[in-house]
C-alpha positions in Angstrom: 0.0 0.0 0.0 2.7 2.2 0.7 3.8 2.0 -3.0 0.3 2.9 -4.1 -0.1 5.8 -1.8 3.3 7.1 -2.8 2.4 6.8 -6.5 -0.9 8.5 -5.7 0.9 11.1 -3.8 3.3 11.7 -6.8 0.3 11.7 -9.2 -1.4 14.2 -7.0 1.7 16.4 -7.0 2.0 16.3 -10.8 -1.4 17.6 -11.4 -0.7 21.0 -9.7 2.6 21.2 -11.4 1.2 20.6 -14.8 -1.6 23.1 -14.0 1.0 25.5 -12.8 3.1 25.0 -15.9 0.0 25.5 -18.1 -0.8 28.7 -16.3 2.8 29.9 -16.7 2.7 29.2 -20.5 -0.6 30.9 -20.8 0.7 34.0 -18.9 3.9 33.9 -20.9 1.9 33.8 -24.1 -0.3 36.7 -22.9 2.7 38.8 -22.0 4.4 37.9 -25.3 1.3 39.1 -27.2 1.2 42.3 -25.1 4.9 42.8 -25.7 4.5 42.3 -29.5 1.6 44.8 -29.5 3.7 47.3 -27.5 6.5 46.8 -30.0 4.1 47.5 -32.9 2.9 50.6 -31.3 6.4 51.8 -30.5 7.5 51.0 -34.1 4.5 52.9 -35.5 5.2 55.9 -33.2 8.9 55.9 -34.1 7.9 55.8 -37.8 5.6 58.8 -37.3 8.3 60.7 -35.4 10.8 59.9 -38.2 8.3 61.2 -40.8 7.8 64.4 -38.7 11.6 64.9 -38.4 12.0 64.3 -42.2 9.3 66.8 -43.0 10.8 69.3 -40.5 14.3 68.9 -42.1 12.8 69.2 -45.6 11.0 72.4 -44.5 14.2 73.8 -43.0 16.1 73.0 -46.2 13.5 74.7 -48.3 13.4 77.7 -46.0 17.2 77.9 -46.0 17.4 77.8 -49.8 14.7 80.4 -50.1 16.7 82.7 -47.7 19.8 82.1 -49.8 18.3 83.0 -53.1 17.8 86.7 -52.5 21.4 86.9 -51.1 22.7 85.1 -54.2 20.8 87.5 -56.4 22.1 90.5 -54.4 25.7 89.3 -54.7 25.4 88.7 -58.4 23.7 92.1 -59.0 26.5 93.9 -57.0 29.2 92.1 -58.9 27.5 92.9 -62.2 27.4 96.5 -61.2 31.0 96.4 -60.2 31.9 94.7 -63.5 30.0 97.5 -65.4 32.0 100.1 -63.5 35.2 98.3 -64.3 34.2 98.0 -67.9 33.5 101.8 -68.2 36.8 102.6 -66.3 38.7 100.3 -68.7 37.1 102.0 -71.7 37.8 105.4 -70.3 41.5 104.5 -69.6 41.8 102.9 -73.1 40.4 106.1 -74.7 42.8 108.2 -72.7 45.7 106.0 -73.8 44.6 106.2 -77.4 44.4 110.0 -77.2 47.9 110.0 -75.5 49.2 107.7 -78.2 47.8 110.0 -81.0 49.3 113.1 -79.3 52.7 111.3 -78.9 52.6 110.1 -82.5 51.6 113.6 -83.7 54.5 115.1 -81.8 56.9 112.5 -83.2 55.5 113.1 -86.7 56.1 116.9 -86.3 59.6 116.2 -85.0 60.2 114.0 -88.0 58.9 116.6 -90.3 61.1 119.2 -88.6 64.1 116.9 -89.0 63.3 116.3 -92.7 62.9 120.1 -93.2 66.1 120.9 -91.3 67.9 118.2 -93.2 66.6 119.6 -96.5 67.6 123.1 -95.4 71.0 121.9 -94.4 71.5 120.2 -97.7 70.5 123.4 -99.5 72.9 125.4 -97.5 75.7 123.0 -98.1 74.8 123.0 -101.8 74.8 126.8 -101.9 78.2 126.9 -100.1 79.6 124.3 -102.5 78.9 126.6 -105.5 
């Protein structure tokens, strides 16, 4: 009898353990499902936040480019104006140089004419003296 009551005792002990194991598996499954659900929510929230950050960055980039465009235009306009001033100054300096060149060439031409005239006069004098 002792063997039977021990077996009965052990069988009686198994039942609560298996019941306990079954409850643990059920609780673990329940928590696993809740955990997966929480992960899905977290993932969705992170995706929404990432989309918000992306939109924010896109907006900042567009705003920045829009702020830079007038500055770019202003710089180009100022340099075009400076280039125009330099072009006019260059033309004025070239015109002055051309006038200076003409005056210098005119003076040289007059000096050459004077030399030719003096040379001719000198030859005439020499010719007169040789006679």
